[in-house]
Predicted model as a PDB file, atoms N, CA, C, CB and O in Angstrom, pLDDT in the B-factor column:
MODEL        1                                                                  
ATOM      1  N   MET A   1      20.057  29.149  41.384  1.00 93.00           N  
ATOM      2  CA  MET A   1      19.486  27.857  41.032  1.00 93.00           C  
ATOM      3  C   MET A   1      19.408  26.981  42.279  1.00 93.00           C  
ATOM      4  CB  MET A   1      20.321  27.166  39.923  1.00 93.00           C  
ATOM      5  O   MET A   1      20.253  27.071  43.170  1.00 93.00           O  
ATOM      6  N   THR A   2      18.405  26.152  42.326  1.00 95.00           N  
ATOM      7  CA  THR A   2      18.282  25.211  43.432  1.00 95.00           C  
ATOM      8  C   THR A   2      19.217  24.022  43.194  1.00 95.00           C  
ATOM      9  CB  THR A   2      16.810  24.734  43.592  1.00 95.00           C  
ATOM     10  O   THR A   2      19.716  23.821  42.087  1.00 95.00           O  
ATOM     11  N   ALA A   3      19.440  23.249  44.240  1.00 95.00           N  
ATOM     12  CA  ALA A   3      20.287  22.060  44.113  1.00 95.00           C  
ATOM     13  C   ALA A   3      19.697  21.095  43.087  1.00 95.00           C  
ATOM     14  CB  ALA A   3      20.448  21.355  45.482  1.00 95.00           C  
ATOM     15  O   ALA A   3      20.434  20.463  42.331  1.00 95.00           O  
ATOM     16  N   GLN A   4      18.377  20.983  43.060  1.00 95.00           N  
ATOM     17  CA  GLN A   4      17.720  20.105  42.096  1.00 95.00           C  
ATOM     18  C   GLN A   4      17.962  20.574  40.668  1.00 95.00           C  
ATOM     19  CB  GLN A   4      16.221  20.037  42.377  1.00 95.00           C  
ATOM     20  O   GLN A   4      18.203  19.760  39.777  1.00 95.00           O  
ATOM     21  N   GLU A   5      17.899  21.879  40.449  1.00 96.00           N  
ATOM     22  CA  GLU A   5      18.131  22.438  39.109  1.00 96.00           C  
ATOM     23  C   GLU A   5      19.580  22.231  38.665  1.00 96.00           C  
ATOM     24  CB  GLU A   5      17.786  23.939  39.087  1.00 96.00           C  
ATOM     25  O   GLU A   5      19.841  21.928  37.501  1.00 96.00           O  
ATOM     26  N   VAL A   6      20.515  22.397  39.596  1.00 95.00           N  
ATOM     27  CA  VAL A   6      21.927  22.177  39.272  1.00 95.00           C  
ATOM     28  C   VAL A   6      22.142  20.716  38.894  1.00 95.00           C  
ATOM     29  CB  VAL A   6      22.840  22.572  40.466  1.00 95.00           C  
ATOM     30  O   VAL A   6      22.799  20.421  37.896  1.00 95.00           O  
ATOM     31  N   GLY A   7      21.590  19.802  39.689  1.00 94.00           N  
ATOM     32  CA  GLY A   7      21.722  18.377  39.403  1.00 94.00           C  
ATOM     33  C   GLY A   7      21.141  18.011  38.046  1.00 94.00           C  
ATOM     34  O   GLY A   7      21.744  17.248  37.292  1.00 94.00           O  
ATOM     35  N   ALA A   8      19.976  18.551  37.740  1.00 95.00           N  
ATOM     36  CA  ALA A   8      19.346  18.273  36.446  1.00 95.00           C  
ATOM     37  C   ALA A   8      20.186  18.842  35.305  1.00 95.00           C  
ATOM     38  CB  ALA A   8      17.920  18.860  36.400  1.00 95.00           C  
ATOM     39  O   ALA A   8      20.301  18.219  34.250  1.00 95.00           O  
ATOM     40  N   GLY A   9      20.770  20.018  35.510  1.00 94.00           N  
ATOM     41  CA  GLY A   9      21.614  20.622  34.500  1.00 94.00           C  
ATOM     42  C   GLY A   9      22.876  19.808  34.240  1.00 94.00           C  
ATOM     43  O   GLY A   9      23.309  19.662  33.097  1.00 94.00           O  
ATOM     44  N   VAL A  10      23.456  19.285  35.301  1.00 92.00           N  
ATOM     45  CA  VAL A  10      24.650  18.445  35.152  1.00 92.00           C  
ATOM     46  C   VAL A  10      24.297  17.190  34.361  1.00 92.00           C  
ATOM     47  CB  VAL A  10      25.241  18.065  36.541  1.00 92.00           C  
ATOM     48  O   VAL A  10      25.020  16.802  33.443  1.00 92.00           O  
ATOM     49  N   LYS A  11      23.190  16.565  34.719  1.00 91.00           N  
ATOM     50  CA  LYS A  11      22.767  15.355  33.995  1.00 91.00           C  
ATOM     51  C   LYS A  11      22.529  15.657  32.517  1.00 91.00           C  
ATOM     52  CB  LYS A  11      21.487  14.767  34.626  1.00 91.00           C  
ATOM     53  O   LYS A  11      22.883  14.860  31.649  1.00 91.00           O  
ATOM     54  N   GLU A  12      21.936  16.792  32.244  1.00 92.00           N  
ATOM     55  CA  GLU A  12      21.663  17.174  30.846  1.00 92.00           C  
ATOM     56  C   GLU A  12      22.968  17.395  30.079  1.00 92.00           C  
ATOM     57  CB  GLU A  12      20.792  18.457  30.792  1.00 92.00           C  
ATOM     58  O   GLU A  12      23.106  16.953  28.939  1.00 92.00           O  
ATOM     59  N   LEU A  13      23.921  18.079  30.708  1.00 90.00           N  
ATOM     60  CA  LEU A  13      25.204  18.345  30.050  1.00 90.00           C  
ATOM     61  C   LEU A  13      26.017  17.064  29.837  1.00 90.00           C  
ATOM     62  CB  LEU A  13      26.017  19.341  30.876  1.00 90.00           C  
ATOM     63  O   LEU A  13      26.715  16.923  28.833  1.00 90.00           O  
ATOM     64  N   GLU A  14      25.919  16.151  30.776  1.00 87.00           N  
ATOM     65  CA  GLU A  14      26.646  14.891  30.641  1.00 87.00           C  
ATOM     66  C   GLU A  14      26.077  14.047  29.504  1.00 87.00           C  
ATOM     67  CB  GLU A  14      26.599  14.105  31.954  1.00 87.00           C  
ATOM     68  O   GLU A  14      26.807  13.324  28.827  1.00 87.00           O  
ATOM     69  N   GLY A  15      24.786  14.147  29.308  1.00 86.00           N  
ATOM     70  CA  GLY A  15      24.131  13.349  28.278  1.00 86.00           C  
ATOM     71  C   GLY A  15      24.363  11.867  28.513  1.00 86.00           C  
ATOM     72  O   GLY A  15      24.082  11.347  29.593  1.00 86.00           O  
ATOM     73  N   LYS A  16      24.866  11.204  27.513  1.00 80.00           N  
ATOM     74  CA  LYS A  16      25.111   9.769  27.626  1.00 80.00           C  
ATOM     75  C   LYS A  16      26.532   9.471  28.086  1.00 80.00           C  
ATOM     76  CB  LYS A  16      24.847   9.087  26.296  1.00 80.00           C  
ATOM     77  O   LYS A  16      26.882   8.311  28.303  1.00 80.00           O  
ATOM     78  N   GLU A  17      27.356  10.508  28.236  1.00 84.00           N  
ATOM     79  CA  GLU A  17      28.726  10.301  28.691  1.00 84.00           C  
ATOM     80  C   GLU A  17      28.743  10.000  30.176  1.00 84.00           C  
ATOM     81  CB  GLU A  17      29.593  11.527  28.385  1.00 84.00           C  
ATOM     82  O   GLU A  17      27.858  10.416  30.923  1.00 84.00           O  
ATOM     83  N   SER A  18      29.755   9.278  30.585  1.00 75.00           N  
ATOM     84  CA  SER A  18      29.923   8.965  31.992  1.00 75.00           C  
ATOM     85  C   SER A  18      31.341   9.338  32.402  1.00 75.00           C  
ATOM     86  CB  SER A  18      29.634   7.463  32.274  1.00 75.00           C  
ATOM     87  O   SER A  18      32.308   8.968  31.737  1.00 75.00           O  
ATOM     88  N   MET A  19      31.452  10.060  33.481  1.00 77.00           N  
ATOM     89  CA  MET A  19      32.762  10.462  33.974  1.00 77.00           C  
ATOM     90  C   MET A  19      33.351   9.319  34.803  1.00 77.00           C  
ATOM     91  CB  MET A  19      32.666  11.772  34.815  1.00 77.00           C  
ATOM     92  O   MET A  19      32.624   8.553  35.435  1.00 77.00           O  
ATOM     93  N   ALA A  20      34.673   9.223  34.786  1.00 78.00           N  
ATOM     94  CA  ALA A  20      35.355   8.162  35.526  1.00 78.00           C  
ATOM     95  C   ALA A  20      35.256   8.377  37.031  1.00 78.00           C  
ATOM     96  CB  ALA A  20      36.820   8.084  35.108  1.00 78.00           C  
ATOM     97  O   ALA A  20      35.152   7.414  37.791  1.00 78.00           O  
ATOM     98  N   ASP A  21      35.288   9.617  37.458  1.00 83.00           N  
ATOM     99  CA  ASP A  21      35.270   9.899  38.892  1.00 83.00           C  
ATOM    100  C   ASP A  21      34.556  11.219  39.120  1.00 83.00           C  
ATOM    101  CB  ASP A  21      36.712   9.940  39.480  1.00 83.00           C  
ATOM    102  O   ASP A  21      34.995  12.260  38.631  1.00 83.00           O  
ATOM    103  N   GLU A  22      33.475  11.179  39.850  1.00 90.00           N  
ATOM    104  CA  GLU A  22      32.696  12.385  40.118  1.00 90.00           C  
ATOM    105  C   GLU A  22      32.652  12.621  41.617  1.00 90.00           C  
ATOM    106  CB  GLU A  22      31.261  12.270  39.535  1.00 90.00           C  
ATOM    107  O   GLU A  22      32.170  11.782  42.378  1.00 90.00           O  
ATOM    108  N   VAL A  23      33.163  13.780  42.031  1.00 90.00           N  
ATOM    109  CA  VAL A  23      33.217  14.104  43.452  1.00 90.00           C  
ATOM    110  C   VAL A  23      32.576  15.460  43.701  1.00 90.00           C  
ATOM    111  CB  VAL A  23      34.670  14.094  43.960  1.00 90.00           C  
ATOM    112  O   VAL A  23      32.435  16.283  42.797  1.00 90.00           O  
ATOM    113  N   ILE A  24      32.197  15.666  44.942  1.00 92.00           N  
ATOM    114  CA  ILE A  24      31.604  16.935  45.359  1.00 92.00           C  
ATOM    115  C   ILE A  24      32.156  17.275  46.736  1.00 92.00           C  
ATOM    116  CB  ILE A  24      30.032  16.862  45.376  1.00 92.00           C  
ATOM    117  O   ILE A  24      32.509  16.383  47.507  1.00 92.00           O  
ATOM    118  N   ASP A  25      32.228  18.546  47.039  1.00 92.00           N  
ATOM    119  CA  ASP A  25      32.752  19.006  48.319  1.00 92.00           C  
ATOM    120  C   ASP A  25      32.010  18.316  49.470  1.00 92.00           C  
ATOM    121  CB  ASP A  25      32.628  20.545  48.436  1.00 92.00           C  
ATOM    122  O   ASP A  25      30.785  18.202  49.441  1.00 92.00           O  
ATOM    123  N   PRO A  26      32.752  17.859  50.479  1.00 93.00           N  
ATOM    124  CA  PRO A  26      32.110  17.195  51.616  1.00 93.00           C  
ATOM    125  C   PRO A  26      31.044  18.041  52.309  1.00 93.00           C  
ATOM    126  CB  PRO A  26      33.150  16.808  52.616  1.00 93.00           C  
ATOM    127  O   PRO A  26      30.120  17.494  52.911  1.00 93.00           O  
ATOM    128  N   ALA A  27      31.159  19.360  52.232  1.00 93.00           N  
ATOM    129  CA  ALA A  27      30.165  20.235  52.857  1.00 93.00           C  
ATOM    130  C   ALA A  27      28.782  20.024  52.256  1.00 93.00           C  
ATOM    131  CB  ALA A  27      30.579  21.699  52.709  1.00 93.00           C  
ATOM    132  O   ALA A  27      27.779  20.295  52.916  1.00 93.00           O  
ATOM    133  N   ALA A  28      28.708  19.548  51.023  1.00 94.00           N  
ATOM    134  CA  ALA A  28      27.412  19.326  50.373  1.00 94.00           C  
ATOM    135  C   ALA A  28      26.649  18.175  51.013  1.00 94.00           C  
ATOM    136  CB  ALA A  28      27.608  19.050  48.889  1.00 94.00           C  
ATOM    137  O   ALA A  28      25.453  18.015  50.769  1.00 94.00           O  
ATOM    138  N   PHE A  29      27.327  17.369  51.830  1.00 94.00           N  
ATOM    139  CA  PHE A  29      26.671  16.235  52.480  1.00 94.00           C  
ATOM    140  C   PHE A  29      26.149  16.569  53.874  1.00 94.00           C  
ATOM    141  CB  PHE A  29      27.627  15.075  52.568  1.00 94.00           C  
ATOM    142  O   PHE A  29      25.505  15.733  54.507  1.00 94.00           O  
ATOM    143  N   SER A  30      26.421  17.786  54.359  1.00 94.00           N  
ATOM    144  CA  SER A  30      25.954  18.150  55.698  1.00 94.00           C  
ATOM    145  C   SER A  30      24.447  18.369  55.685  1.00 94.00           C  
ATOM    146  CB  SER A  30      26.677  19.416  56.205  1.00 94.00           C  
ATOM    147  O   SER A  30      23.873  18.881  54.724  1.00 94.00           O  
ATOM    148  N   ARG A  31      23.841  17.969  56.774  1.00 91.00           N  
ATOM    149  CA  ARG A  31      22.376  18.106  56.908  1.00 91.00           C  
ATOM    150  C   ARG A  31      22.071  19.143  57.970  1.00 91.00           C  
ATOM    151  CB  ARG A  31      21.705  16.741  57.269  1.00 91.00           C  
ATOM    152  O   ARG A  31      22.709  19.175  59.022  1.00 91.00           O  
ATOM    153  N   ASP A  32      21.116  19.967  57.696  1.00 88.00           N  
ATOM    154  CA  ASP A  32      20.695  20.977  58.658  1.00 88.00           C  
ATOM    155  C   ASP A  32      19.177  21.069  58.628  1.00 88.00           C  
ATOM    156  CB  ASP A  32      21.344  22.359  58.349  1.00 88.00           C  
ATOM    157  O   ASP A  32      18.606  22.059  58.171  1.00 88.00           O  
ATOM    158  N   GLY A  33      18.546  20.031  59.119  1.00 91.00           N  
ATOM    159  CA  GLY A  33      17.093  20.033  59.194  1.00 91.00           C  
ATOM    160  C   GLY A  33      16.395  19.534  57.944  1.00 91.00           C  
ATOM    161  O   GLY A  33      15.197  19.765  57.779  1.00 91.00           O  
ATOM    162  N   GLY A  34      17.095  18.871  57.081  1.00 93.00           N  
ATOM    163  CA  GLY A  34      16.489  18.350  55.861  1.00 93.00           C  
ATOM    164  C   GLY A  34      17.522  17.622  55.033  1.00 93.00           C  
ATOM    165  O   GLY A  34      18.646  17.416  55.491  1.00 93.00           O  
ATOM    166  N   PRO A  35      17.168  17.228  53.828  1.00 95.00           N  
ATOM    167  CA  PRO A  35      18.117  16.530  52.971  1.00 95.00           C  
ATOM    168  C   PRO A  35      19.310  17.427  52.637  1.00 95.00           C  
ATOM    169  CB  PRO A  35      17.426  16.059  51.682  1.00 95.00           C  
ATOM    170  O   PRO A  35      19.167  18.643  52.511  1.00 95.00           O  
ATOM    171  N   SER A  36      20.465  16.825  52.498  1.00 95.00           N  
ATOM    172  CA  SER A  36      21.669  17.583  52.160  1.00 95.00           C  
ATOM    173  C   SER A  36      21.601  18.070  50.709  1.00 95.00           C  
ATOM    174  CB  SER A  36      22.936  16.718  52.380  1.00 95.00           C  
ATOM    175  O   SER A  36      20.763  17.621  49.926  1.00 95.00           O  
ATOM    176  N   ILE A  37      22.483  18.978  50.378  1.00 94.00           N  
ATOM    177  CA  ILE A  37      22.559  19.478  48.997  1.00 94.00           C  
ATOM    178  C   ILE A  37      22.881  18.325  48.054  1.00 94.00           C  
ATOM    179  CB  ILE A  37      23.630  20.603  48.868  1.00 94.00           C  
ATOM    180  O   ILE A  37      22.297  18.221  46.975  1.00 94.00           O  
ATOM    181  N   ALA A  38      23.809  17.458  48.457  1.00 94.00           N  
ATOM    182  CA  ALA A  38      24.178  16.316  47.617  1.00 94.00           C  
ATOM    183  C   ALA A  38      22.979  15.410  47.355  1.00 94.00           C  
ATOM    184  CB  ALA A  38      25.304  15.513  48.275  1.00 94.00           C  
ATOM    185  O   ALA A  38      22.805  14.919  46.240  1.00 94.00           O  
ATOM    186  N   GLU A  39      22.158  15.187  48.372  1.00 95.00           N  
ATOM    187  CA  GLU A  39      20.957  14.358  48.195  1.00 95.00           C  
ATOM    188  C   GLU A  39      19.960  15.031  47.248  1.00 95.00           C  
ATOM    189  CB  GLU A  39      20.288  14.084  49.560  1.00 95.00           C  
ATOM    190  O   GLU A  39      19.346  14.368  46.412  1.00 95.00           O  
ATOM    191  N   ARG A  40      19.807  16.333  47.383  1.00 95.00           N  
ATOM    192  CA  ARG A  40      18.857  17.045  46.519  1.00 95.00           C  
ATOM    193  C   ARG A  40      19.337  17.130  45.075  1.00 95.00           C  
ATOM    194  CB  ARG A  40      18.615  18.444  47.056  1.00 95.00           C  
ATOM    195  O   ARG A  40      18.525  17.181  44.151  1.00 95.00           O  
ATOM    196  N   MET A  41      20.661  17.145  44.876  1.00 95.00           N  
ATOM    197  CA  MET A  41      21.199  17.179  43.506  1.00 95.00           C  
ATOM    198  C   MET A  41      20.965  15.854  42.801  1.00 95.00           C  
ATOM    199  CB  MET A  41      22.703  17.508  43.519  1.00 95.00           C  
ATOM    200  O   MET A  41      20.859  15.808  41.576  1.00 95.00           O  
ATOM    201  N   ASN A  42      20.884  14.769  43.578  1.00 93.00           N  
ATOM    202  CA  ASN A  42      20.572  13.443  43.046  1.00 93.00           C  
ATOM    203  C   ASN A  42      21.541  13.016  41.927  1.00 93.00           C  
ATOM    204  CB  ASN A  42      19.139  13.425  42.523  1.00 93.00           C  
ATOM    205  O   ASN A  42      21.119  12.583  40.855  1.00 93.00           O  
ATOM    206  N   LEU A  43      22.857  13.149  42.208  1.00 91.00           N  
ATOM    207  CA  LEU A  43      23.848  12.835  41.187  1.00 91.00           C  
ATOM    208  C   LEU A  43      24.672  11.585  41.492  1.00 91.00           C  
ATOM    209  CB  LEU A  43      24.764  13.999  41.015  1.00 91.00           C  
ATOM    210  O   LEU A  43      25.392  11.100  40.618  1.00 91.00           O  
ATOM    211  N   ASN A  44      24.583  11.066  42.686  1.00 88.00           N  
ATOM    212  CA  ASN A  44      25.324   9.864  43.057  1.00 88.00           C  
ATOM    213  C   ASN A  44      26.841  10.090  42.999  1.00 88.00           C  
ATOM    214  CB  ASN A  44      24.933   8.707  42.139  1.00 88.00           C  
ATOM    215  O   ASN A  44      27.590   9.188  42.624  1.00 88.00           O  
ATOM    216  N   TRP A  45      27.283  11.277  43.365  1.00 92.00           N  
ATOM    217  CA  TRP A  45      28.706  11.586  43.420  1.00 92.00           C  
ATOM    218  C   TRP A  45      29.234  11.207  44.785  1.00 92.00           C  
ATOM    219  CB  TRP A  45      28.972  13.081  43.122  1.00 92.00           C  
ATOM    220  O   TRP A  45      28.471  11.103  45.746  1.00 92.00           O  
ATOM    221  N   ARG A  46      30.553  10.999  44.877  1.00 91.00           N  
ATOM    222  CA  ARG A  46      31.139  10.654  46.163  1.00 91.00           C  
ATOM    223  C   ARG A  46      31.741  11.895  46.814  1.00 91.00           C  
ATOM    224  CB  ARG A  46      32.208   9.560  45.997  1.00 91.00           C  
ATOM    225  O   ARG A  46      31.987  12.913  46.167  1.00 91.00           O  
ATOM    226  N   ARG A  47      31.962  11.769  48.094  1.00 92.00           N  
ATOM    227  CA  ARG A  47      32.522  12.859  48.895  1.00 92.00           C  
ATOM    228  C   ARG A  47      34.000  13.077  48.537  1.00 92.00           C  
ATOM    229  CB  ARG A  47      32.370  12.553  50.411  1.00 92.00           C  
ATOM    230  O   ARG A  47      34.783  12.127  48.557  1.00 92.00           O  
ATOM    231  N   ALA A  48      34.384  14.304  48.214  1.00 89.00           N  
ATOM    232  CA  ALA A  48      35.774  14.623  47.888  1.00 89.00           C  
ATOM    233  C   ALA A  48      36.637  14.592  49.141  1.00 89.00           C  
ATOM    234  CB  ALA A  48      35.868  16.001  47.212  1.00 89.00           C  
ATOM    235  O   ALA A  48      36.126  14.709  50.255  1.00 89.00           O  
ATOM    236  N   ASP A  49      37.925  14.435  48.963  1.00 82.00           N  
ATOM    237  CA  ASP A  49      38.882  14.451  50.070  1.00 82.00           C  
ATOM    238  C   ASP A  49      39.476  15.847  50.154  1.00 82.00           C  
ATOM    239  CB  ASP A  49      40.005  13.371  49.880  1.00 82.00           C  
ATOM    240  O   ASP A  49      40.237  16.249  49.274  1.00 82.00           O  
ATOM    241  N   ASN A  50      39.142  16.583  51.189  1.00 78.00           N  
ATOM    242  CA  ASN A  50      39.627  17.951  51.341  1.00 78.00           C  
ATOM    243  C   ASN A  50      40.809  18.040  52.300  1.00 78.00           C  
ATOM    244  CB  ASN A  50      38.507  18.847  51.826  1.00 78.00           C  
ATOM    245  O   ASN A  50      41.085  19.110  52.842  1.00 78.00           O  
ATOM    246  N   ALA A  51      41.507  16.930  52.514  1.00 75.00           N  
ATOM    247  CA  ALA A  51      42.658  16.955  53.413  1.00 75.00           C  
ATOM    248  C   ALA A  51      43.664  17.981  52.903  1.00 75.00           C  
ATOM    249  CB  ALA A  51      43.313  15.545  53.524  1.00 75.00           C  
ATOM    250  O   ALA A  51      43.957  18.034  51.708  1.00 75.00           O  
ATOM    251  N   ARG A  52      44.176  18.774  53.791  1.00 66.00           N  
ATOM    252  CA  ARG A  52      45.095  19.835  53.405  1.00 66.00           C  
ATOM    253  C   ARG A  52      46.551  19.373  53.369  1.00 66.00           C  
ATOM    254  CB  ARG A  52      44.956  20.995  54.354  1.00 66.00           C  
ATOM    255  O   ARG A  52      47.423  20.124  52.933  1.00 66.00           O  
ATOM    256  N   VAL A  53      46.821  18.167  53.813  1.00 61.00           N  
ATOM    257  CA  VAL A  53      48.186  17.643  53.808  1.00 61.00           C  
ATOM    258  C   VAL A  53      48.286  16.596  52.709  1.00 61.00           C  
ATOM    259  CB  VAL A  53      48.576  17.038  55.201  1.00 61.00           C  
ATOM    260  O   VAL A  53      47.617  15.564  52.753  1.00 61.00           O  
ATOM    261  N   ALA A  54      49.124  16.876  51.732  1.00 55.00           N  
ATOM    262  CA  ALA A  54      49.288  15.948  50.616  1.00 55.00           C  
ATOM    263  C   ALA A  54      50.023  14.696  51.070  1.00 55.00           C  
ATOM    264  CB  ALA A  54      50.045  16.619  49.459  1.00 55.00           C  
ATOM    265  O   ALA A  54      50.744  14.716  52.068  1.00 55.00           O  
ATOM    266  N   ARG A  55      49.839  13.622  50.343  1.00 60.00           N  
ATOM    267  CA  ARG A  55      50.515  12.373  50.674  1.00 60.00           C  
ATOM    268  C   ARG A  55      52.032  12.513  50.553  1.00 60.00           C  
ATOM    269  CB  ARG A  55      50.018  11.248  49.769  1.00 60.00           C  
ATOM    270  O   ARG A  55      52.773  11.799  51.229  1.00 60.00           O  
ATOM    271  N   ALA A  56      52.498  13.417  49.706  1.00 56.00           N  
ATOM    272  CA  ALA A  56      53.932  13.616  49.504  1.00 56.00           C  
ATOM    273  C   ALA A  56      54.519  14.591  50.521  1.00 56.00           C  
ATOM    274  CB  ALA A  56      54.197  14.121  48.094  1.00 56.00           C  
ATOM    275  O   ALA A  56      55.696  14.940  50.423  1.00 56.00           O  
ATOM    276  N   GLY A  57      53.748  15.025  51.465  1.00 59.00           N  
ATOM    277  CA  GLY A  57      54.210  15.992  52.455  1.00 59.00           C  
ATOM    278  C   GLY A  57      53.309  17.202  52.468  1.00 59.00           C  
ATOM    279  O   GLY A  57      52.477  17.387  51.579  1.00 59.00           O  
ATOM    280  N   ALA A  58      53.480  18.018  53.477  1.00 57.00           N  
ATOM    281  CA  ALA A  58      52.579  19.156  53.676  1.00 57.00           C  
ATOM    282  C   ALA A  58      52.521  20.089  52.478  1.00 57.00           C  
ATOM    283  CB  ALA A  58      53.001  19.935  54.888  1.00 57.00           C  
ATOM    284  O   ALA A  58      51.456  20.627  52.173  1.00 57.00           O  
ATOM    285  N   MET A  59      53.625  20.290  51.799  1.00 62.00           N  
ATOM    286  CA  MET A  59      53.635  21.208  50.669  1.00 62.00           C  
ATOM    287  C   MET A  59      54.016  20.490  49.379  1.00 62.00           C  
ATOM    288  CB  MET A  59      54.598  22.360  50.933  1.00 62.00           C  
ATOM    289  O   MET A  59      54.519  21.125  48.453  1.00 62.00           O  
ATOM    290  N   GLY A  60      53.791  19.201  49.299  1.00 68.00           N  
ATOM    291  CA  GLY A  60      54.197  18.400  48.154  1.00 68.00           C  
ATOM    292  C   GLY A  60      53.743  18.952  46.817  1.00 68.00           C  
ATOM    293  O   GLY A  60      54.559  19.099  45.907  1.00 68.00           O  
ATOM    294  N   GLY A  61      52.465  19.260  46.674  1.00 74.00           N  
ATOM    295  CA  GLY A  61      51.928  19.755  45.410  1.00 74.00           C  
ATOM    296  C   GLY A  61      52.456  21.134  45.057  1.00 74.00           C  
ATOM    297  O   GLY A  61      52.851  21.370  43.915  1.00 74.00           O  
ATOM    298  N   TRP A  62      52.469  22.050  46.023  1.00 79.00           N  
ATOM    299  CA  TRP A  62      52.963  23.402  45.751  1.00 79.00           C  
ATOM    300  C   TRP A  62      54.458  23.382  45.458  1.00 79.00           C  
ATOM    301  CB  TRP A  62      52.670  24.333  46.940  1.00 79.00           C  
ATOM    302  O   TRP A  62      54.933  24.155  44.626  1.00 79.00           O  
ATOM    303  N   ASP A  63      55.200  22.515  46.124  1.00 80.00           N  
ATOM    304  CA  ASP A  63      56.633  22.420  45.856  1.00 80.00           C  
ATOM    305  C   ASP A  63      56.869  21.968  44.413  1.00 80.00           C  
ATOM    306  CB  ASP A  63      57.309  21.443  46.848  1.00 80.00           C  
ATOM    307  O   ASP A  63      57.788  22.448  43.750  1.00 80.00           O  
ATOM    308  N   GLU A  64      56.044  21.056  43.941  1.00 80.00           N  
ATOM    309  CA  GLU A  64      56.153  20.588  42.554  1.00 80.00           C  
ATOM    310  C   GLU A  64      55.875  21.724  41.573  1.00 80.00           C  
ATOM    311  CB  GLU A  64      55.179  19.420  42.302  1.00 80.00           C  
ATOM    312  O   GLU A  64      56.580  21.858  40.572  1.00 80.00           O  
ATOM    313  N   VAL A  65      54.868  22.536  41.840  1.00 85.00           N  
ATOM    314  CA  VAL A  65      54.553  23.682  40.984  1.00 85.00           C  
ATOM    315  C   VAL A  65      55.725  24.651  40.953  1.00 85.00           C  
ATOM    316  CB  VAL A  65      53.279  24.399  41.475  1.00 85.00           C  
ATOM    317  O   VAL A  65      56.128  25.107  39.883  1.00 85.00           O  
ATOM    318  N   ARG A  66      56.275  24.970  42.125  1.00 86.00           N  
ATOM    319  CA  ARG A  66      57.417  25.896  42.183  1.00 86.00           C  
ATOM    320  C   ARG A  66      58.611  25.356  41.395  1.00 86.00           C  
ATOM    321  CB  ARG A  66      57.826  26.149  43.646  1.00 86.00           C  
ATOM    322  O   ARG A  66      59.268  26.100  40.667  1.00 86.00           O  
ATOM    323  N   GLN A  67      58.886  24.065  41.543  1.00 86.00           N  
ATOM    324  CA  GLN A  67      60.012  23.455  40.847  1.00 86.00           C  
ATOM    325  C   GLN A  67      59.835  23.545  39.336  1.00 86.00           C  
ATOM    326  CB  GLN A  67      60.174  21.996  41.273  1.00 86.00           C  
ATOM    327  O   GLN A  67      60.785  23.861  38.619  1.00 86.00           O  
ATOM    328  N   ARG A  68      58.641  23.274  38.851  1.00 87.00           N  
ATOM    329  CA  ARG A  68      58.392  23.342  37.408  1.00 87.00           C  
ATOM    330  C   ARG A  68      58.490  24.774  36.887  1.00 87.00           C  
ATOM    331  CB  ARG A  68      57.015  22.763  37.083  1.00 87.00           C  
ATOM    332  O   ARG A  68      59.014  25.002  35.796  1.00 87.00           O  
ATOM    333  N   LEU A  69      57.988  25.738  37.658  1.00 90.00           N  
ATOM    334  CA  LEU A  69      58.108  27.135  37.250  1.00 90.00           C  
ATOM    335  C   LEU A  69      59.573  27.555  37.201  1.00 90.00           C  
ATOM    336  CB  LEU A  69      57.324  28.045  38.207  1.00 90.00           C  
ATOM    337  O   LEU A  69      59.995  28.253  36.279  1.00 90.00           O  
ATOM    338  N   LYS A  70      60.329  27.136  38.180  1.00 89.00           N  
ATOM    339  CA  LYS A  70      61.747  27.472  38.231  1.00 89.00           C  
ATOM    340  C   LYS A  70      62.490  26.852  37.059  1.00 89.00           C  
ATOM    341  CB  LYS A  70      62.362  27.007  39.552  1.00 89.00           C  
ATOM    342  O   LYS A  70      63.360  27.496  36.472  1.00 89.00           O  
ATOM    343  N   SER A  71      62.166  25.625  36.711  1.00 84.00           N  
ATOM    344  CA  SER A  71      62.797  24.936  35.582  1.00 84.00           C  
ATOM    345  C   SER A  71      62.521  25.673  34.271  1.00 84.00           C  
ATOM    346  CB  SER A  71      62.294  23.481  35.489  1.00 84.00           C  
ATOM    347  O   SER A  71      63.406  25.795  33.425  1.00 84.00           O  
ATOM    348  N   ASN A  72      61.290  26.163  34.108  1.00 76.00           N  
ATOM    349  CA  ASN A  72      60.934  26.909  32.891  1.00 76.00           C  
ATOM    350  C   ASN A  72      61.700  28.233  32.806  1.00 76.00           C  
ATOM    351  CB  ASN A  72      59.415  27.178  32.854  1.00 76.00           C  
ATOM    352  O   ASN A  72      62.076  28.659  31.713  1.00 76.00           O  
ATOM    353  N   GLU A  73      61.933  28.880  33.940  1.00 72.00           N  
ATOM    354  CA  GLU A  73      62.678  30.141  33.945  1.00 72.00           C  
ATOM    355  C   GLU A  73      64.126  29.928  33.522  1.00 72.00           C  
ATOM    356  CB  GLU A  73      62.628  30.783  35.333  1.00 72.00           C  
ATOM    357  O   GLU A  73      64.723  30.773  32.855  1.00 72.00           O  
ATOM    358  N   GLN A  74      64.677  28.795  33.918  1.00 70.00           N  
ATOM    359  CA  GLN A  74      66.090  28.513  33.641  1.00 70.00           C  
ATOM    360  C   GLN A  74      66.302  27.900  32.255  1.00 70.00           C  
ATOM    361  CB  GLN A  74      66.650  27.578  34.704  1.00 70.00           C  
ATOM    362  O   GLN A  74      67.397  27.964  31.696  1.00 70.00           O  
ATOM    363  N   GLY A  75      65.252  27.313  31.720  1.00 60.00           N  
ATOM    364  CA  GLY A  75      65.397  26.511  30.542  1.00 60.00           C  
ATOM    365  C   GLY A  75      65.264  27.094  29.242  1.00 60.00           C  
ATOM    366  O   GLY A  75      65.390  26.396  28.236  1.00 60.00           O  
TER     367      GLY A  75                                                      
ENDMDL                                                                          
END                                                                             
């Protein structure tokens, strides 16, 4: 599917609903001799944050997952 077709499909699926926060991978905003994928999708989404270091520390999110899994094993 083209970026335009994907964008139209998303709009159709959303219908009259509106999402609180719509993001897309920052790579979709790169330009290489023409409009970016994000521009062609025409969805008005914002650029996602792909930072690999969580605010709680480098492994903050994964550490939380491990802790919860460990708690379930013991509990």
